[in-house]
C-alpha positions in Angstrom: -26.0 -12.4 223.4 -29.5 -11.8 224.5 -32.7 -13.1 222.9 -35.9 -11.3 223.5 -39.5 -11.4 222.3 -41.2 -8.3 221.0 -43.5 -6.4 223.4 -46.4 -7.4 221.2 -45.8 -11.0 222.3 -46.9 -10.1 225.9 -50.5 -11.0 226.6 -52.9 -9.6 229.2 -52.8 -12.0 232.1 -55.9 -14.0 232.9 -57.9 -13.4 236.1 -55.9 -14.7 239.1 -52.6 -14.8 237.0 -50.1 -12.3 238.2 -48.5 -10.1 235.6 -44.8 -10.7 235.8 -42.7 -8.0 237.3 -40.8 -5.8 234.8 -37.4 -7.2 234.1 -34.5 -5.1 235.6 -30.8 -5.6 236.3 -31.8 -7.1 239.7 -34.6 -9.4 238.7 -33.8 -13.2 238.2 -32.8 -13.9 234.6 -33.2 -16.9 232.3 -29.9 -18.3 230.9 -28.7 -20.4 228.0 -25.1 -21.6 227.5 -22.7 -23.3 225.0 -23.9 -26.9 225.5 -21.1 -28.3 223.3 -18.4 -26.9 225.6 -20.4 -28.2 228.6 -20.5 -31.7 227.1 -16.7 -31.7 226.6 -15.7 -30.8 230.2 -13.1 -33.2 231.6 -14.6 -34.3 235.0 -11.9 -36.8 235.9 -10.4 -34.8 238.7 -13.7 -34.8 240.6 -15.5 -37.8 239.1 -15.5 -39.8 242.3 -17.1 -36.8 244.2 -19.7 -36.2 241.4 -20.7 -39.9 241.4 -21.1 -39.8 245.2 -23.3 -36.7 244.9 -25.3 -38.3 242.1 -26.1 -41.2 244.5 -27.3 -38.7 247.1 -29.5 -37.0 244.5 -31.0 -40.3 243.5 -31.9 -41.0 247.1 -33.9 -37.7 247.1 -34.0 -37.2 250.8 -36.5 -34.3 250.4 -39.1 -36.1 248.3 -41.6 -36.1 251.1 -40.7 -32.7 252.6 -42.5 -30.4 250.1 -46.1 -31.5 250.8 -48.6 -28.8 251.9 -50.1 -29.7 255.3 -53.2 -28.5 257.2 -51.4 -25.3 258.2 -52.0 -23.9 254.7 -55.8 -24.5 254.8 -56.8 -21.1 256.3 -57.5 -17.5 255.3 -54.6 -15.1 255.1 -56.7 -12.0 255.1 -55.2 -11.1 258.5 -51.8 -10.2 256.9 -51.8 -6.4 256.5 -51.7 -5.0 252.9 -48.0 -3.8 253.0 -46.7 -7.1 254.4 -48.8 -9.0 251.9 -47.5 -7.0 249.0 -43.9 -7.5 250.1 -44.4 -11.2 250.6 -46.0 -11.7 247.2 -43.1 -9.9 245.6 -40.7 -12.2 247.5 -42.7 -15.3 246.4 -42.7 -14.2 242.7 -38.9 -13.4 242.7 -38.1 -16.7 244.3 -40.4 -18.7 242.1 -39.0 -17.2 238.9 -35.4 -17.8 240.2 -36.2 -21.5 240.9 -38.0 -21.9 237.5 -35.0 -20.3 235.8 -32.7 -23.0 237.3 -35.2 -25.7 236.3 -35.1 -24.5 232.6 -31.3 -24.3 232.5 -30.7 -27.7 234.2 -33.4 -29.4 232.1 -31.8 -28.2 228.9 -28.3 -29.1 230.0 -29.6 -32.6 230.9 -31.2 -33.0 227.5 -28.2 -31.7 225.5 -25.6 -33.7 227.5 -27.4 -37.0 227.6 -25.3 -38.7 224.8 -21.8 -37.2 225.5 -21.8 -36.8 229.3 -24.4 -39.1 230.9 -23.0 -38.5 234.4 -23.6 -34.7 234.2 -26.9 -35.3 232.3 -28.4 -37.3 235.1 -27.1 -34.9 237.8 -28.7 -31.9 235.9 -31.9 -33.9 235.4 -32.2 -34.4 239.2 -31.3 -30.8 239.9 -34.1 -29.8 237.5 -36.4 -32.0 239.5 -35.6 -30.1 242.7 -35.9 -26.7 241.1 -39.3 -27.6 239.6 -40.5 -28.8 243.0 -39.4 -25.5 244.6 -41.0 -23.4 241.9 -44.3 -25.3 242.1 -44.4 -25.1 245.9 -43.8 -21.3 245.7 -46.5 -20.9 243.0 -49.0 -22.7 245.2 -48.1 -20.4 248.0 -49.0 -17.4 245.7 -52.3 -19.2 245.1 -53.1 -18.8 248.8 -53.2 -15.0 248.0 -55.4 -15.6 244.9 -52.6 -15.1 242.5 -50.2 -17.3 240.6 -47.6 -17.1 237.8 -48.3 -18.6 234.4 -44.9 -20.3 234.1 -45.5 -21.6 230.6 -46.2 -18.0 229.5 -43.1 -16.7 231.4 -41.0 -19.2 229.5 -42.1 -17.7 226.2 -41.9 -14.0 227.1 -38.8 -13.8 229.3 -35.4 -12.6 228.2 -32.8 -15.3 227.7 -29.2 -14.3 228.4 -26.2 -16.3 227.0 -23.5 -17.1 229.6 -20.4 -19.3 228.7 -20.5 -22.5 230.7 -17.6 -21.2 232.8 -19.7 -18.2 233.9 -22.6 -20.6 234.6 -20.4 -22.6 236.9 -19.3 -19.6 238.9 -22.7 -18.0 239.1 -24.8 -21.1 239.9 -22.4 -22.1 242.6 -22.7 -18.7 244.2 -26.5 -18.5 243.8 -27.0 -21.9 245.4 -24.7 -21.1 248.3 -26.1 -17.6 248.9 -29.6 -19.2 248.7 -28.6 -21.7 251.4 -27.5 -18.9 253.8 -30.6 -16.8 253.1 -32.9 -19.7 253.9 -31.0 -21.1 256.9 -30.6 -17.6 258.6 -34.4 -16.9 258.2 -35.2 -20.4 259.4 -33.1 -20.1 262.6 -34.4 -16.6 263.2 -38.0 -17.7 263.1 -37.2 -20.7 265.3 -36.1 -18.3 267.9 -38.9 -15.7 267.2 -42.0 -17.7 266.2 -44.2 -14.6 266.8 -42.9 -13.4 263.4 -43.8 -16.6 261.5 -46.9 -15.3 259.7 -47.1 -18.1 257.0 -46.2 -21.8 257.1 -43.8 -21.7 254.1 -41.0 -20.8 256.4 -41.2 -24.1 258.2 -39.9 -25.7 255.0 -36.8 -23.5 254.7 -34.5 -26.1 256.4 -35.3 -28.7 253.8 -35.1 -26.1 251.1 -31.6 -25.0 252.1 -30.4 -28.6 252.1 -31.2 -28.8 248.4 -29.5 -25.5 247.8 -26.4 -26.7 249.6 -26.3 -29.9 247.7 -26.6 -28.2 244.4 -23.8 -25.8 245.4 -21.6 -28.7 246.3 -22.1 -30.2 242.9 -21.1 -27.0 241.2 -18.1 -26.7 243.5 -17.0 -30.1 242.2 -17.5 -28.9 238.7 -15.5 -25.8 239.4 -12.6 -27.7 241.0 -12.6 -30.2 238.1 -11.6 -27.4 235.7 -8.1 -26.0 236.7 -8.5 -23.0 234.5 -11.4 -21.8 236.8 -9.2 -21.6 240.0 -5.5 -21.9 239.4 -4.4 -18.8 237.4 -4.6 -15.0 237.5 -7.7 -14.9 235.2 -9.6 -17.2 237.6 -8.8 -14.9 240.5 -10.1 -11.9 238.6 -13.2 -13.6 237.6 -13.8 -15.0 241.1 -13.6 -11.4 242.5 -16.0 -10.2 239.8 -18.7 -12.8 240.4 -18.4 -12.6 244.2 -18.9 -8.9 244.0 -21.7 -9.1 241.4 -23.7 -11.6 243.5 -23.1 -9.7 246.8 -24.0 -6.3 245.3 -27.2 -7.8 243.7 -28.1 -9.3 247.1 -27.5 -6.0 249.0 -29.6 -3.9 246.6 -32.4 -6.5 246.5 -32.6 -6.9 250.2 -32.9 -3.1 250.8 -35.4 -2.7 247.9 -37.5 -5.3 249.7 -36.8 -4.1 253.3 -40.5 -4.4 254.1 -40.5 -8.1 253.7 -37.6 -8.5 256.2 -39.2 -6.1 258.6 -42.3 -8.3 258.6 -40.1 -11.2 259.7 -38.6 -9.2 262.5 -35.2 -9.1 260.7 -33.0 -6.0 260.3 -32.4 -5.9 256.5 -28.9 -4.5 256.8 -27.7 -6.9 259.4 -29.4 -9.8 257.5 -27.5 -8.8 254.4 -24.2 -8.6 256.2 -24.7 -12.1 257.7 -25.6 -13.6 254.3 -22.7 -11.9 252.5 -20.1 -12.8 255.1 -21.2 -16.5 255.4 -21.4 -16.9 251.6 -18.0 -15.3 251.1 -16.4 -17.7 253.6 -18.1 -20.7 252.0 -17.0 -19.6 248.6 -13.4 -19.5 249.9 -13.5 -23.3 249.9 -14.0 -23.4 246.2 -12.7 -20.1 244.7 -9.0 -19.2 244.6 -9.8 -15.9 246.4 -12.6 -14.5 248.5 -13.4 -10.8 249.2 -12.2 -9.0 252.3 -15.5 -8.3 253.8 -13.8 -7.1 257.0 -12.2 -4.2 255.2 -13.5 -1.0 256.9 -14.8 0.3 253.5 -16.4 -2.9 252.3 -20.0 -2.8 253.7 -20.2 1.1 253.8 -19.5 1.2 250.0 -21.9 -1.7 249.3 -24.7 0.0 251.3 -23.9 3.3 249.6 -24.7 1.5 246.3 -28.0 0.4 247.9 -28.9 4.0 248.9 -28.2 5.2 245.4 -30.3 2.4 244.0 -33.3 3.4 246.2 -33.0 6.9 244.8 -33.1 5.5 241.3 -36.3 3.7 242.2 -37.8 7.0 243.5 -37.0 8.7 240.2 -38.6 5.8 238.2 -41.8 6.2 240.2 -41.9 10.0 239.6 -44.1 11.5 237.0 -41.3 13.5 235.4 -40.5 13.2 231.6 -38.2 10.4 230.6 -35.4 12.8 229.6 -35.5 14.5 233.0 -35.4 11.1 234.7 -32.4 10.0 232.6 -30.5 13.2 233.5 -31.2 12.7 237.2 -30.2 9.0 237.1 -26.8 9.4 235.4 -24.9 10.7 238.4 -26.4 8.0 240.6 -25.5 5.2 238.2 -22.0 6.6 237.9 -21.7 6.7 241.7 -22.8 3.0 241.9 -20.3 2.0 239.3 -17.5 4.0 241.1 -18.2 2.3 244.4 -18.4 -1.1 242.9 -15.0 -0.5 241.1 -13.5 0.6 244.5 -14.8 -2.5 246.1 -13.4 -4.7 243.3 -9.9 -3.1 243.9 -9.8 -4.0 247.6 -7.1 -6.6 247.9 -8.8 -10.0 248.2 -7.8 -13.0 250.4 -5.8 -15.7 248.6 -7.6 -18.9 249.7 -5.3 -21.1 247.7 -2.3 -19.8 249.7 -4.3 -20.4 252.9 -5.0 -24.0 251.8 -1.3 -24.6 251.0 -0.3 -23.3 254.5 -2.8 -25.7 256.1 -1.3 -28.6 254.2 
């Protein structure tokens, strides 16, 4: 179920307000869920862990970390046009993603307040963190004389319905993959400060701590629901969401290769590191993880990225829509075929590994 506003609802942005990027399959989405089902989740199997994490969230270790210092008070005209465009695109995507999390967590907190006060407070504090991140990113865009009207984005963005079970899978993965993205960039720039062209990257260590903490909360939620990890359906869904998140990451990184080049990172190697590390981390929560060491895993994933770049070229062409559609169809089919082939690669049974360790 998807709710959208008509095109007429979109307004011309005010001066200094960036027009939101057109929504595609790869852009961050806004979600809603079945709040009644969320309120009725039995948390008893992980209640102790969730209460401990709630105490950690209340402490708010990062409350003083997201404060703009003197390093931001300068001109950024020295950044060349291509790097600036790529960086603004990165800031927008990240801001919308964080704001999407804020909206979902805020609504979950409001709807669960009476029936599940433990979860309601956890989601309230997670919303606090996401709002802090989104605001910090929007201020960074302001340094480039642009910003997002987040109130307007709330009204005009597409909202996609996900069952709460899908929310648990996808938010867990998005938080953990976010952790690995931030920490890998942070450590790279610590070793290569000559590529640190803007002070935002100094904050990525604190940022990834929030991402990791949020991911651990969703891991506890996942493990509190046996149907999400102890049967054949859970194994199939885990493979699906792992592959979906990894494919989205690979296509997005290569779409925005210019940003990673400006940081002195090889986009393909960065993507591999993030996917491998996230996959291994997910193996501690999911009943299976993907076999990223299979000789066809990354070649097929990167083939999808190559086809996606060709789709973008077609979109940018001046050809008639029908011609574009005809040219796109075989590329879309090729992407789907490669993704299906990746899905059919035998996964690693992490539950069996855990049993062996015990």
